[in-house]
C-alpha positions as CSV (number, residue, x, y, z in Angstrom):
1,M,8.2,28.3,-18.7
2,Q,4.7,29.5,-18.3
3,R,3.7,30.2,-14.7
4,N,0.3,29.6,-13.1
5,G,-1.8,32.7,-12.7
6,P,-3.4,33.8,-9.4
7,I,-6.7,32.2,-10.3
8,A,-5.0,28.9,-10.9
9,L,-3.0,29.1,-7.7
10,A,-6.1,30.0,-5.7
11,F,-8.0,27.0,-7.2
12,H,-5.1,24.6,-6.5
13,S,-4.9,25.9,-3.0
14,L,-8.6,25.3,-2.4
15,V,-8.3,21.8,-3.7
16,V,-5.3,21.1,-1.4
17,V,-7.2,22.5,1.6
18,F,-10.3,20.6,0.7
19,M,-8.3,17.3,0.6
20,L,-6.2,17.9,3.7
21,A,-8.9,19.5,6.0
22,P,-10.5,16.2,7.1
23,M,-7.2,14.7,8.0
24,V,-6.1,17.8,9.9
25,V,-9.4,17.8,11.9
26,V,-9.0,14.1,12.8
27,C,-5.4,14.7,13.9
28,L,-6.5,17.6,16.1
29,V,-9.4,15.7,17.6
30,A,-7.0,12.9,18.6
31,F,-5.3,15.3,21.1
32,T,-8.5,16.4,22.9
33,P,-8.7,15.8,26.6
34,E,-12.4,15.4,26.4
35,N,-14.4,12.2,26.2
36,T,-16.2,13.2,23.0
37,L,-15.1,14.1,19.5
38,T,-14.3,17.7,20.1
39,M,-11.5,20.1,19.1
40,P,-8.8,20.5,21.8
41,W,-9.7,24.0,22.7
42,N,-8.8,23.5,26.4
43,G,-5.3,22.2,25.8
44,L,-3.7,19.1,24.3
45,S,-3.6,15.7,25.8
46,L,-2.1,12.3,24.8
47,R,-4.6,10.3,26.8
48,W,-6.2,8.7,23.8
49,F,-2.9,7.7,22.3
50,E,-2.1,6.0,25.6
51,A,-5.5,4.4,25.5
52,V,-4.7,2.9,22.1
53,F,-1.5,1.3,23.3
54,H,-3.2,-0.1,26.3
55,H,-6.1,-1.6,24.2
56,A,-5.3,-5.2,23.8
57,D,-7.6,-5.7,20.7
58,F,-6.1,-2.8,18.9
59,M,-2.5,-3.8,19.5
60,S,-3.3,-7.4,18.4
61,S,-4.9,-6.1,15.3
62,F,-2.0,-3.8,14.6
63,D,0.4,-6.8,14.9
64,N,-1.8,-8.7,12.4
65,S,-1.8,-5.8,10.0
66,V,1.9,-5.3,10.1
67,R,2.7,-9.0,9.6
68,L,0.0,-9.2,6.9
69,A,1.4,-6.2,5.0
70,L,5.0,-7.4,5.3
71,L,4.2,-10.9,3.9
72,S,1.7,-9.8,1.2
73,A,4.0,-7.0,-0.1
74,T,7.0,-9.4,-0.2
75,I,5.0,-12.2,-1.9
76,S,3.6,-9.8,-4.5
77,T,7.1,-8.5,-5.2
78,V,8.4,-12.0,-5.7
79,F,5.7,-12.7,-8.3
80,A,5.9,-9.2,-9.9
81,V,9.6,-9.3,-10.7
82,P,9.6,-12.3,-13.1
83,A,6.2,-11.3,-14.5
84,A,7.5,-7.8,-15.3
85,L,10.7,-9.3,-16.9
86,A,8.6,-11.6,-19.0
87,I,6.2,-8.9,-20.1
88,T,8.8,-6.3,-21.1
89,R,11.6,-8.6,-22.4
90,Y,9.9,-11.4,-24.3
91,E,7.4,-11.8,-27.1
92,F,4.9,-14.6,-26.5
93,R,1.3,-15.5,-27.1
94,G,-0.9,-14.2,-24.3
95,R,1.5,-11.6,-23.0
96,E,-1.1,-8.9,-22.9
97,A,-3.6,-11.2,-21.3
98,L,-1.0,-12.0,-18.6
99,N,-0.4,-8.3,-18.0
100,A,-4.2,-7.7,-17.8
101,L,-4.6,-10.6,-15.4
102,F,-2.0,-9.2,-12.9
103,L,-3.4,-5.7,-13.1
104,S,-7.1,-6.8,-12.9
105,P,-7.4,-6.3,-9.1
106,L,-7.2,-2.6,-9.8
107,I,-10.5,-2.5,-11.7
108,I,-12.4,-5.2,-9.8
109,P,-14.2,-3.7,-6.8
110,H,-12.8,-5.0,-3.5
111,L,-16.3,-5.7,-2.3
112,V,-16.7,-8.2,-5.2
113,L,-13.3,-9.7,-4.4
114,G,-14.2,-10.1,-0.8
115,V,-17.5,-11.9,-1.5
116,A,-15.8,-14.1,-4.1
117,F,-12.9,-15.0,-1.7
118,L,-15.4,-15.7,1.1
119,R,-17.4,-18.0,-1.1
120,L,-14.2,-19.8,-2.4
121,F,-12.8,-20.3,1.1
122,S,-16.2,-21.6,2.4
123,L,-16.3,-24.2,-0.4
124,M,-12.8,-25.2,0.3
125,G,-13.3,-25.3,4.0
126,M,-10.3,-23.0,4.6
127,G,-11.9,-19.8,5.9
128,G,-10.3,-17.9,8.7
129,S,-6.7,-18.9,8.0
130,F,-4.0,-16.2,8.2
131,A,-2.2,-17.8,5.3
132,W,-5.2,-17.4,3.0
133,L,-5.6,-13.8,4.2
134,V,-2.0,-13.2,3.1
135,A,-2.8,-14.7,-0.2
136,T,-5.8,-12.5,-0.8
137,H,-3.9,-9.4,0.1
138,A,-1.0,-10.4,-2.1
139,I,-3.3,-10.7,-5.1
140,V,-4.8,-7.3,-4.4
141,V,-1.5,-5.4,-4.0
142,T,0.4,-7.1,-6.8
143,P,-0.6,-4.5,-9.4
144,Y,1.1,-1.8,-7.4
145,T,4.5,-3.6,-7.4
146,L,4.1,-4.7,-11.0
147,R,3.3,-1.3,-12.3
148,L,6.4,0.3,-10.8
149,I,8.7,-2.6,-11.8
150,L,7.3,-2.4,-15.3
151,A,8.0,1.4,-15.4
152,S,11.6,0.9,-14.2
153,L,12.2,-1.8,-16.8
154,T,10.6,0.2,-19.6
155,S,12.8,3.2,-19.0
156,M,15.9,1.1,-18.4
157,D,18.9,1.6,-20.8
158,R,19.9,-1.8,-21.9
159,N,23.3,-0.8,-23.3
160,A,25.0,-1.8,-20.0
161,E,23.5,-5.2,-20.2
162,N,24.5,-5.7,-23.8
163,A,28.0,-4.5,-23.0
164,A,28.3,-7.0,-20.2
165,R,27.1,-9.9,-22.5
166,T,29.6,-8.8,-25.2
167,L,32.4,-9.0,-22.6
168,G,31.4,-12.6,-21.8
169,A,29.2,-12.2,-18.7
170,A,26.7,-14.9,-18.0
171,E,23.0,-14.2,-18.0
172,W,22.8,-14.6,-14.2
173,T,25.8,-12.3,-13.7
174,V,24.2,-9.7,-15.9
175,F,20.9,-9.9,-14.0
176,R,22.6,-9.9,-10.6
177,R,25.1,-7.1,-11.2
178,I,23.3,-4.9,-13.7
179,T,19.6,-5.6,-14.2
180,M,18.6,-6.0,-10.5
181,P,20.4,-2.8,-9.3
182,L,18.7,-0.8,-12.1
183,M,15.3,-2.4,-11.1
184,L,15.8,-1.8,-7.4
185,P,14.0,1.6,-7.2
186,G,11.0,0.2,-8.9
187,I,11.1,-2.9,-6.7
188,S,11.5,-0.9,-3.5
189,G,8.9,1.6,-4.4
190,G,6.4,-1.1,-5.4
191,W,7.0,-3.0,-2.2
192,L,6.4,0.1,-0.1
193,L,3.2,1.0,-2.0
194,A,2.0,-2.6,-1.6
195,F,2.7,-2.5,2.1
196,I,0.7,0.7,2.5
197,N,-2.3,-0.6,0.5
198,S,-2.3,-4.0,2.4
199,F,-2.0,-2.3,5.7
200,D,-4.9,0.0,4.9
201,E,-7.2,-2.5,3.2
202,L,-10.7,-2.7,4.7
203,T,-13.4,-3.6,2.2
204,M,-12.1,-7.0,1.2
205,S,-10.6,-7.9,4.6
206,I,-14.0,-7.7,6.3
207,F,-15.1,-10.8,4.4
208,V,-12.0,-12.9,4.8
209,T,-10.8,-12.2,8.4
210,S,-11.6,-14.3,11.4
211,P,-11.7,-13.4,15.1
212,S,-8.0,-14.3,15.4
213,T,-6.9,-12.5,12.3
214,V,-8.7,-9.2,12.5
215,T,-6.7,-6.4,11.0
216,L,-6.4,-2.9,12.3
217,P,-8.8,-1.3,9.7
218,V,-11.4,-4.0,10.4
219,R,-11.0,-3.5,14.1
220,M,-11.5,0.2,13.7
221,Y,-14.7,-0.5,11.7
222,M,-16.0,-2.8,14.3
223,Y,-15.2,-0.4,17.1
224,A,-16.8,2.5,15.3
225,S,-20.0,0.5,14.8
226,E,-20.4,0.1,18.5
227,S,-19.2,3.5,19.9
228,I,-17.4,6.7,18.7
229,D,-14.8,8.3,20.9
230,P,-11.5,10.2,20.4
231,M,-9.6,6.9,20.5
232,M,-10.7,6.3,16.9
233,A,-9.2,9.6,16.0
234,A,-6.0,8.6,17.7
235,V,-5.8,5.4,15.8
236,S,-6.5,7.2,12.6
237,T,-3.7,9.7,13.4
238,L,-1.2,6.9,13.9
239,M,-2.2,5.4,10.6
240,I,-1.8,8.7,8.8
241,A,1.6,9.2,10.5
242,L,2.7,5.8,9.4
243,A,1.6,6.4,5.8
244,T,3.2,9.8,5.8
245,V,6.6,8.6,7.1
246,T,6.6,5.7,4.5
247,M,6.0,8.2,1.7
248,I,8.7,10.5,2.9
249,I,11.1,7.6,3.1
250,L,10.1,6.6,-0.4
251,D,10.5,10.2,-1.7
252,R,13.9,10.6,-0.1
253,L,15.3,7.3,-1.3
254,F,13.9,7.2,-4.8
255,G,11.7,10.3,-5.5
256,L,8.0,10.1,-5.9
257,D,8.1,11.7,-9.3
258,R,10.4,9.1,-10.5
259,L,8.5,6.2,-9.2
260,L,4.9,7.3,-9.6
261,V,5.1,9.6,-12.6
262,G,8.1,8.3,-14.4
263,K,10.2,11.5,-14.3
264,G,13.9,11.6,-13.8
């Protein structure tokens, strides 16, 4: 196996440092005892994290984001499983078009989607509803669940399914006892990725939220437009921690290489 040389290692190290440096700085600023965005040179403090948990608007927005991410990720998974089975297991007219339709939110800018949904809901007179907000997020995150489920089905060895059918197992039994367990890593990984992307979605959510359904990223944007203080860094640090813990769980349970790259 060919190893990377010192120049390649140095270049990769610089890229990693360049990508991580902003997040590290934000996390450090969150622990400052000062009232301004400064590094904690004079000691560490948790005052701004305490301020976040005592800020009613931020806690309400956090609750909205969690409920929204849970519902949208679950709904997208419910639609992605049969869609992936149909795309990978059956030949029918329009199969590629169906696949492109489900994956299209990946290539359409979220700004365009936000304006389109805002106009649609205005014409229907249904703007500001939490249910419609869930629907828009489910549409946006469905490609993430679908891609991982498609990957798990494509790499699946179907000999076990064929053997079960040969032994007289019904189609529902084959799906429940063999197909679904083999799909589970892709389903779980897709659900987690959908949850992360829904929780972090900002651009589209700005257009479709109402005062009662403001999500945490939108609340952060609104707060930052009025004033900047270390509490923003504290909220950002909490979001980074949540995403990091989720990815660690995903890696420990299924392996990121297996889910995202297709290895293993």
